[in-house]
Gaussian input, Z-matrix of N, CA and C with variables (Angstrom, degrees):
# hf/3-21g

backbone

0 1
 N
 C     1     B1
 C     2     B2     1     A1
 N     3     B3     2     A2     1     D1
 C     4     B4     3     A3     2     D2
 C     5     B5     4     A4     3     D3
 N     6     B6     5     A5     4     D4
 C     7     B7     6     A6     5     D5
 C     8     B8     7     A7     6     D6
 N     9     B9     8     A8     7     D7
 C    10    B10     9     A9     8     D8
 C    11    B11    10    A10     9     D9
 N    12    B12    11    A11    10    D10
 C    13    B13    12    A12    11    D11
 C    14    B14    13    A13    12    D12
 N    15    B15    14    A14    13    D13
 C    16    B16    15    A15    14    D14
 C    17    B17    16    A16    15    D15
 N    18    B18    17    A17    16    D16
 C    19    B19    18    A18    17    D17
 C    20    B20    19    A19    18    D18
 N    21    B21    20    A20    19    D19
 C    22    B22    21    A21    20    D20
 C    23    B23    22    A22    21    D21
 N    24    B24    23    A23    22    D22
 C    25    B25    24    A24    23    D23
 C    26    B26    25    A25    24    D24
 N    27    B27    26    A26    25    D25
 C    28    B28    27    A27    26    D26
 C    29    B29    28    A28    27    D27
 N    30    B30    29    A29    28    D28
 C    31    B31    30    A30    29    D29
 C    32    B32    31    A31    30    D30
 N    33    B33    32    A32    31    D31
 C    34    B34    33    A33    32    D32
 C    35    B35    34    A34    33    D33
 N    36    B36    35    A35    34    D34
 C    37    B37    36    A36    35    D35
 C    38    B38    37    A37    36    D36
 N    39    B39    38    A38    37    D37
 C    40    B40    39    A39    38    D38
 C    41    B41    40    A40    39    D39
 N    42    B42    41    A41    40    D40
 C    43    B43    42    A42    41    D41
 C    44    B44    43    A43    42    D42
 N    45    B45    44    A44    43    D43
 C    46    B46    45    A45    44    D44
 C    47    B47    46    A46    45    D45
 N    48    B48    47    A47    46    D46
 C    49    B49    48    A48    47    D47
 C    50    B50    49    A49    48    D48
 N    51    B51    50    A50    49    D49
 C    52    B52    51    A51    50    D50
 C    53    B53    52    A52    51    D51
 N    54    B54    53    A53    52    D52
 C    55    B55    54    A54    53    D53
 C    56    B56    55    A55    54    D54
 N    57    B57    56    A56    55    D55
 C    58    B58    57    A57    56    D56
 C    59    B59    58    A58    57    D57
 N    60    B60    59    A59    58    D58
 C    61    B61    60    A60    59    D59
 C    62    B62    61    A61    60    D60
 N    63    B63    62    A62    61    D61
 C    64    B64    63    A63    62    D62
 C    65    B65    64    A64    63    D63
 N    66    B66    65    A65    64    D64
 C    67    B67    66    A66    65    D65
 C    68    B68    67    A67    66    D66
 N    69    B69    68    A68    67    D67
 C    70    B70    69    A69    68    D68
 C    71    B71    70    A70    69    D69
 N    72    B72    71    A71    70    D70
 C    73    B73    72    A72    71    D71
 C    74    B74    73    A73    72    D72
 N    75    B75    74    A74    73    D73
 C    76    B76    75    A75    74    D74
 C    77    B77    76    A76    75    D75
 N    78    B78    77    A77    76    D76
 C    79    B79    78    A78    77    D77
 C    80    B80    79    A79    78    D78
 N    81    B81    80    A80    79    D79
 C    82    B82    81    A81    80    D80
 C    83    B83    82    A82    81    D81
 N    84    B84    83    A83    82    D82
 C    85    B85    84    A84    83    D83
 C    86    B86    85    A85    84    D84
 N    87    B87    86    A86    85    D85
 C    88    B88    87    A87    86    D86
 C    89    B89    88    A88    87    D87
 N    90    B90    89    A89    88    D88
 C    91    B91    90    A90    89    D89
 C    92    B92    91    A91    90    D90
 N    93    B93    92    A92    91    D91
 C    94    B94    93    A93    92    D92
 C    95    B95    94    A94    93    D93
 N    96    B96    95    A95    94    D94
 C    97    B97    96    A96    95    D95
 C    98    B98    97    A97    96    D96
 N    99    B99    98    A98    97    D97
 C   100   B100    99    A99    98    D98
 C   101   B101   100   A100    99    D99
 N   102   B102   101   A101   100   D100
 C   103   B103   102   A102   101   D101
 C   104   B104   103   A103   102   D102
 N   105   B105   104   A104   103   D103
 C   106   B106   105   A105   104   D104
 C   107   B107   106   A106   105   D105
 N   108   B108   107   A107   106   D106
 C   109   B109   108   A108   107   D107
 C   110   B110   109   A109   108   D108
 N   111   B111   110   A110   109   D109
 C   112   B112   111   A111   110   D110
 C   113   B113   112   A112   111   D111
 N   114   B114   113   A113   112   D112
 C   115   B115   114   A114   113   D113
 C   116   B116   115   A115   114   D114
 N   117   B117   116   A116   115   D115
 C   118   B118   117   A117   116   D116
 C   119   B119   118   A118   117   D117
 N   120   B120   119   A119   118   D118
 C   121   B121   120   A120   119   D119
 C   122   B122   121   A121   120   D120
 N   123   B123   122   A122   121   D121
 C   124   B124   123   A123   122   D122
 C   125   B125   124   A124   123   D123
 N   126   B126   125   A125   124   D124
 C   127   B127   126   A126   125   D125
 C   128   B128   127   A127   126   D126
 N   129   B129   128   A128   127   D127
 C   130   B130   129   A129   128   D128
 C   131   B131   130   A130   129   D129
 N   132   B132   131   A131   130   D130
 C   133   B133   132   A132   131   D131
 C   134   B134   133   A133   132   D132
 N   135   B135   134   A134   133   D133
 C   136   B136   135   A135   134   D134
 C   137   B137   136   A136   135   D135
 N   138   B138   137   A137   136   D136
 C   139   B139   138   A138   137   D137
 C   140   B140   139   A139   138   D138
 N   141   B141   140   A140   139   D139
 C   142   B142   141   A141   140   D140
 C   143   B143   142   A142   141   D141
 N   144   B144   143   A143   142   D142
 C   145   B145   144   A144   143   D143
 C   146   B146   145   A145   144   D144
 N   147   B147   146   A146   145   D145
 C   148   B148   147   A147   146   D146
 C   149   B149   148   A148   147   D147
 N   150   B150   149   A149   148   D148
 C   151   B151   150   A150   149   D149
 C   152   B152   151   A151   150   D150
 N   153   B153   152   A152   151   D151
 C   154   B154   153   A153   152   D152
 C   155   B155   154   A154   153   D153
 N   156   B156   155   A155   154   D154
 C   157   B157   156   A156   155   D155
 C   158   B158   157   A157   156   D156
 N   159   B159   158   A158   157   D157
 C   160   B160   159   A159   158   D158
 C   161   B161   160   A160   159   D159
 N   162   B162   161   A161   160   D160
 C   163   B163   162   A162   161   D161
 C   164   B164   163   A163   162   D162
 N   165   B165   164   A164   163   D163
 C   166   B166   165   A165   164   D164
 C   167   B167   166   A166   165   D165
 N   168   B168   167   A167   166   D166
 C   169   B169   168   A168   167   D167
 C   170   B170   169   A169   168   D168
 N   171   B171   170   A170   169   D169
 C   172   B172   171   A171   170   D170
 C   173   B173   172   A172   171   D171
 N   174   B174   173   A173   172   D172
 C   175   B175   174   A174   173   D173
 C   176   B176   175   A175   174   D174
 N   177   B177   176   A176   175   D175
 C   178   B178   177   A177   176   D176
 C   179   B179   178   A178   177   D177
 N   180   B180   179   A179   178   D178
 C   181   B181   180   A180   179   D179
 C   182   B182   181   A181   180   D180
 N   183   B183   182   A182   181   D181
 C   184   B184   183   A183   182   D182
 C   185   B185   184   A184   183   D183
 N   186   B186   185   A185   184   D184
 C   187   B187   186   A186   185   D185
 C   188   B188   187   A187   186   D186
 N   189   B189   188   A188   187   D187
 C   190   B190   189   A189   188   D188
 C   191   B191   190   A190   189   D189
 N   192   B192   191   A191   190   D190
 C   193   B193   192   A192   191   D191
 C   194   B194   193   A193   192   D192
 N   195   B195   194   A194   193   D193
 C   196   B196   195   A195   194   D194
 C   197   B197   196   A196   195   D195
 N   198   B198   197   A197   196   D196
 C   199   B199   198   A198   197   D197
 C   200   B200   199   A199   198   D198
 N   201   B201   200   A200   199   D199
 C   202   B202   201   A201   200   D200
 C   203   B203   202   A202   201   D201
 N   204   B204   203   A203   202   D202
 C   205   B205   204   A204   203   D203
 C   206   B206   205   A205   204   D204
 N   207   B207   206   A206   205   D205
 C   208   B208   207   A207   206   D206
 C   209   B209   208   A208   207   D207
 N   210   B210   209   A209   208   D208
 C   211   B211   210   A210   209   D209
 C   212   B212   211   A211   210   D210
 N   213   B213   212   A212   211   D211
 C   214   B214   213   A213   212   D212
 C   215   B215   214   A214   213   D213
 N   216   B216   215   A215   214   D214
 C   217   B217   216   A216   215   D215
 C   218   B218   217   A217   216   D216
 N   219   B219   218   A218   217   D217
 C   220   B220   219   A219   218   D218
 C   221   B221   220   A220   219   D219
 N   222   B222   221   A221   220   D220
 C   223   B223   222   A222   221   D221
 C   224   B224   223   A223   222   D222

   B1=1.4532
   B2=1.6009
   B3=1.3619
   B4=1.4771
   B5=1.6440
   B6=1.3117
   B7=1.4199
   B8=1.5546
   B9=1.4376
   B10=1.3538
   B11=1.5123
   B12=1.4014
   B13=1.4055
   B14=1.4416
   B15=1.2435
   B16=1.5010
   B17=1.5257
   B18=1.4135
   B19=1.3485
   B20=1.5993
   B21=1.3017
   B22=1.3837
   B23=1.6529
   B24=1.3819
   B25=1.4649
   B26=1.4519
   B27=1.3063
   B28=1.4298
   B29=1.4611
   B30=1.2572
   B31=1.4839
   B32=1.4693
   B33=1.3730
   B34=1.4163
   B35=1.6847
   B36=1.3458
   B37=1.4160
   B38=1.6052
   B39=1.2834
   B40=1.5278
   B41=1.4281
   B42=1.3339
   B43=1.4365
   B44=1.4779
   B45=1.4241
   B46=1.3914
   B47=1.5381
   B48=1.2692
   B49=1.4506
   B50=1.5514
   B51=1.3456
   B52=1.3368
   B53=1.5885
   B54=1.3074
   B55=1.4038
   B56=1.4792
   B57=1.3707
   B58=1.4554
   B59=1.4510
   B60=1.3360
   B61=1.4838
   B62=1.5574
   B63=1.3634
   B64=1.4782
   B65=1.5708
   B66=1.2950
   B67=1.5058
   B68=1.4946
   B69=1.2874
   B70=1.4438
   B71=1.5602
   B72=1.2812
   B73=1.4214
   B74=1.5201
   B75=1.2898
   B76=1.4871
   B77=1.5269
   B78=1.2101
   B79=1.4893
   B80=1.5415
   B81=1.3872
   B82=1.4524
   B83=1.5130
   B84=1.4299
   B85=1.4774
   B86=1.4961
   B87=1.2737
   B88=1.4325
   B89=1.4933
   B90=1.4636
   B91=1.5397
   B92=1.5185
   B93=1.2616
   B94=1.5061
   B95=1.4493
   B96=1.4700
   B97=1.5737
   B98=1.5033
   B99=1.3702
   B100=1.3265
   B101=1.5517
   B102=1.1180
   B103=1.5442
   B104=1.5806
   B105=1.3528
   B106=1.4944
   B107=1.5859
   B108=1.3122
   B109=1.4887
   B110=1.6393
   B111=1.2908
   B112=1.3659
   B113=1.4916
   B114=1.1791
   B115=1.5296
   B116=1.4829
   B117=1.3208
   B118=1.6119
   B119=1.4756
   B120=1.3097
   B121=1.4707
   B122=1.5810
   B123=1.3100
   B124=1.5165
   B125=1.5424
   B126=1.3181
   B127=1.5232
   B128=1.5796
   B129=1.3159
   B130=1.3874
   B131=1.4967
   B132=1.3244
   B133=1.3810
   B134=1.6396
   B135=1.2938
   B136=1.5051
   B137=1.5735
   B138=1.2804
   B139=1.4754
   B140=1.5259
   B141=1.2388
   B142=1.4749
   B143=1.5793
   B144=1.3758
   B145=1.4655
   B146=1.5250
   B147=1.3888
   B148=1.4861
   B149=1.4651
   B150=1.2973
   B151=1.4645
   B152=1.4687
   B153=1.4616
   B154=1.4147
   B155=1.6286
   B156=1.3381
   B157=1.4349
   B158=1.4689
   B159=1.3379
   B160=1.4535
   B161=1.6194
   B162=1.2558
   B163=1.4907
   B164=1.4968
   B165=1.4087
   B166=1.4250
   B167=1.5162
   B168=1.4350
   B169=1.4598
   B170=1.5256
   B171=1.2979
   B172=1.6361
   B173=1.4989
   B174=1.3360
   B175=1.4900
   B176=1.4041
   B177=1.3775
   B178=1.4300
   B179=1.5728
   B180=1.3518
   B181=1.4723
   B182=1.4960
   B183=1.2225
   B184=1.3845
   B185=1.5574
   B186=1.2551
   B187=1.5688
   B188=1.5874
   B189=1.2353
   B190=1.5402
   B191=1.5342
   B192=1.4009
   B193=1.4013
   B194=1.3800
   B195=1.3848
   B196=1.4105
   B197=1.4586
   B198=1.4176
   B199=1.5397
   B200=1.4821
   B201=1.4248
   B202=1.4378
   B203=1.4390
   B204=1.3650
   B205=1.3635
   B206=1.5089
   B207=1.2964
   B208=1.4956
   B209=1.4537
   B210=1.2210
   B211=1.4386
   B212=1.5140
   B213=1.4203
   B214=1.3773
   B215=1.5876
   B216=1.2892
   B217=1.6437
   B218=1.4875
   B219=1.4135
   B220=1.3483
   B221=1.5865
   B222=1.3354
   B223=1.5012
   B224=1.5338
   A1=105.22
   A2=110.05
   A3=113.42
   A4=103.72
   A5=111.50
   A6=120.64
   A7=107.03
   A8=116.80
   A9=120.48
   A10=107.89
   A11=111.94
   A12=120.43
   A13=116.09
   A14=128.50
   A15=125.50
   A16=108.85
   A17=114.68
   A18=123.82
   A19=106.35
   A20=120.41
   A21=118.84
   A22=114.57
   A23=115.99
   A24=119.81
   A25=107.75
   A26=119.65
   A27=125.24
   A28=117.30
   A29=116.73
   A30=124.00
   A31=116.83
   A32=111.81
   A33=124.41
   A34=106.25
   A35=115.73
   A36=122.34
   A37=101.20
   A38=111.85
   A39=115.40
   A40=108.49
   A41=119.00
   A42=121.52
   A43=110.75
   A44=111.41
   A45=117.30
   A46=112.29
   A47=111.21
   A48=119.80
   A49=108.74
   A50=116.57
   A51=122.74
   A52=109.79
   A53=118.48
   A54=122.89
   A55=116.96
   A56=115.45
   A57=121.48
   A58=109.08
   A59=119.80
   A60=123.35
   A61=111.59
   A62=110.84
   A63=118.15
   A64=111.62
   A65=113.70
   A66=115.33
   A67=109.05
   A68=116.55
   A69=121.40
   A70=108.81
   A71=121.63
   A72=123.00
   A73=110.71
   A74=116.63
   A75=116.59
   A76=106.72
   A77=126.16
   A78=130.26
   A79=103.90
   A80=119.60
   A81=120.31
   A82=113.67
   A83=117.18
   A84=122.05
   A85=116.61
   A86=122.51
   A87=125.53
   A88=115.27
   A89=114.11
   A90=113.37
   A91=115.76
   A92=117.87
   A93=120.87
   A94=112.93
   A95=109.25
   A96=112.32
   A97=107.45
   A98=127.57
   A99=126.42
   A100=109.88
   A101=121.07
   A102=127.28
   A103=109.76
   A104=112.02
   A105=116.91
   A106=107.46
   A107=113.15
   A108=118.56
   A109=108.57
   A110=117.60
   A111=120.20
   A112=114.36
   A113=116.39
   A114=123.86
   A115=112.62
   A116=113.48
   A117=115.70
   A118=108.51
   A119=119.44
   A120=118.88
   A121=111.71
   A122=112.65
   A123=117.47
   A124=116.00
   A125=115.32
   A126=120.82
   A127=107.08
   A128=113.54
   A129=124.73
   A130=110.63
   A131=120.38
   A132=125.22
   A133=102.04
   A134=119.41
   A135=121.84
   A136=114.75
   A137=114.64
   A138=116.81
   A139=106.27
   A140=123.10
   A141=123.55
   A142=115.60
   A143=114.09
   A144=115.40
   A145=114.64
   A146=112.87
   A147=114.97
   A148=111.14
   A149=120.03
   A150=120.55
   A151=110.31
   A152=118.20
   A153=116.08
   A154=110.11
   A155=116.71
   A156=122.56
   A157=104.69
   A158=117.43
   A159=121.80
   A160=112.62
   A161=105.15
   A162=114.91
   A163=114.86
   A164=114.19
   A165=122.42
   A166=109.32
   A167=114.41
   A168=116.03
   A169=114.64
   A170=113.47
   A171=109.79
   A172=112.50
   A173=113.41
   A174=114.88
   A175=112.39
   A176=120.95
   A177=124.93
   A178=115.46
   A179=108.16
   A180=115.38
   A181=115.24
   A182=117.07
   A183=127.17
   A184=105.45
   A185=114.37
   A186=122.84
   A187=105.67
   A188=112.87
   A189=112.95
   A190=117.86
   A191=114.95
   A192=121.63
   A193=119.02
   A194=119.98
   A195=125.77
   A196=116.49
   A197=115.68
   A198=120.06
   A199=111.94
   A200=115.11
   A201=117.59
   A202=112.98
   A203=120.21
   A204=124.24
   A205=112.34
   A206=117.98
   A207=125.22
   A208=111.01
   A209=123.03
   A210=128.74
   A211=104.34
   A212=118.97
   A213=118.81
   A214=118.27
   A215=111.56
   A216=116.17
   A217=105.17
   A218=112.42
   A219=121.20
   A220=112.31
   A221=117.98
   A222=117.98
   A223=105.86
   D1=145.94
   D2=179.16
   D3=-145.70
   D4=148.16
   D5=-179.69
   D6=-89.13
   D7=133.25
   D8=173.09
   D9=-135.52
   D10=139.46
   D11=175.34
   D12=-64.44
   D13=142.78
   D14=176.69
   D15=-76.60
   D16=137.52
   D17=-174.35
   D18=-70.91
   D19=-30.61
   D20=-174.46
   D21=-99.46
   D22=-14.93
   D23=173.73
   D24=-143.33
   D25=107.88
   D26=178.79
   D27=-60.71
   D28=-15.11
   D29=173.21
   D30=-65.94
   D31=-33.70
   D32=-169.75
   D33=-84.87
   D34=134.72
   D35=172.82
   D36=-116.28
   D37=123.67
   D38=177.65
   D39=-106.90
   D40=146.52
   D41=171.26
   D42=-106.37
   D43=137.19
   D44=176.13
   D45=-141.09
   D46=153.71
   D47=-173.80
   D48=-70.23
   D49=139.28
   D50=177.14
   D51=-80.60
   D52=164.86
   D53=165.28
   D54=-47.07
   D55=-50.59
   D56=178.91
   D57=-64.72
   D58=-36.79
   D59=176.70
   D60=-56.10
   D61=-47.18
   D62=-177.43
   D63=-65.93
   D64=-35.59
   D65=175.96
   D66=-66.44
   D67=-48.50
   D68=-175.73
   D69=-63.36
   D70=-42.63
   D71=-179.73
   D72=-66.39
   D73=-41.39
   D74=-179.72
   D75=-68.77
   D76=-33.52
   D77=-178.97
   D78=-59.27
   D79=-44.18
   D80=-177.71
   D81=-76.20
   D82=-41.37
   D83=-178.36
   D84=-83.02
   D85=-22.71
   D86=-173.27
   D87=-51.70
   D88=-51.59
   D89=173.23
   D90=-55.63
   D91=-37.16
   D92=176.55
   D93=-60.05
   D94=-52.01
   D95=-175.25
   D96=-66.11
   D97=-40.45
   D98=-176.41
   D99=-68.98
   D100=-48.64
   D101=174.95
   D102=-54.73
   D103=-50.53
   D104=-177.71
   D105=-58.07
   D106=-48.60
   D107=-174.60
   D108=-63.27
   D109=-35.80
   D110=173.71
   D111=-63.57
   D112=-46.57
   D113=175.69
   D114=-58.46
   D115=-44.22
   D116=-178.93
   D117=-69.83
   D118=-31.36
   D119=-172.72
   D120=-67.43
   D121=-16.65
   D122=173.57
   D123=-68.28
   D124=-18.79
   D125=-172.45
   D126=-99.19
   D127=146.76
   D128=175.94
   D129=-80.18
   D130=155.98
   D131=-166.40
   D132=-64.08
   D133=-34.50
   D134=174.74
   D135=-63.88
   D136=-37.63
   D137=176.70
   D138=-74.25
   D139=-42.62
   D140=175.69
   D141=-56.92
   D142=-37.90
   D143=171.00
   D144=-65.61
   D145=-45.07
   D146=175.43
   D147=-56.52
   D148=-45.91
   D149=178.80
   D150=-57.96
   D151=-43.92
   D152=-174.27
   D153=-65.76
   D154=-33.13
   D155=-178.40
   D156=-66.21
   D157=-44.87
   D158=-178.33
   D159=-56.38
   D160=-49.91
   D161=-178.72
   D162=-60.06
   D163=-35.24
   D164=178.82
   D165=-67.81
   D166=-44.44
   D167=177.38
   D168=-66.32
   D169=-31.75
   D170=174.36
   D171=-69.05
   D172=-32.15
   D173=178.87
   D174=-70.34
   D175=-40.98
   D176=174.13
   D177=-56.61
   D178=-46.69
   D179=171.81
   D180=-56.60
   D181=-44.59
   D182=-179.96
   D183=-56.88
   D184=-55.10
   D185=-174.48
   D186=-59.38
   D187=-46.88
   D188=-178.99
   D189=-59.41
   D190=-28.81
   D191=-179.57
   D192=-98.89
   D193=-13.56
   D194=-175.96
   D195=-53.28
   D196=-42.00
   D197=179.25
   D198=-66.46
   D199=-40.90
   D200=179.23
   D201=-64.28
   D202=-36.43
   D203=-178.45
   D204=-69.49
   D205=-28.10
   D206=177.86
   D207=-73.80
   D208=-15.95
   D209=-173.33
   D210=-75.00
   D211=141.55
   D212=179.86
   D213=-63.17
   D214=-30.26
   D215=178.64
   D216=-121.87
   D217=82.44
   D218=-178.94
   D219=-99.22
   D220=10.95
   D221=-172.43
   D222=-86.88

């Protein structure tokens, strides 16, 4: 990572990934990306759509209950 001043507002300091950081990050995540893509390729478009809908429903459920779970007496 490196700090770079904003071109439009000199008060801002932006953080951007260096070329070395990109290489190192890809070295870590490449196996995950490749294996994940391989696993997803086994599903039909209809199955992937169903999976997406299910994950959205889980996210909505979690969002609805997040506040309740943060309360001290949520039993």
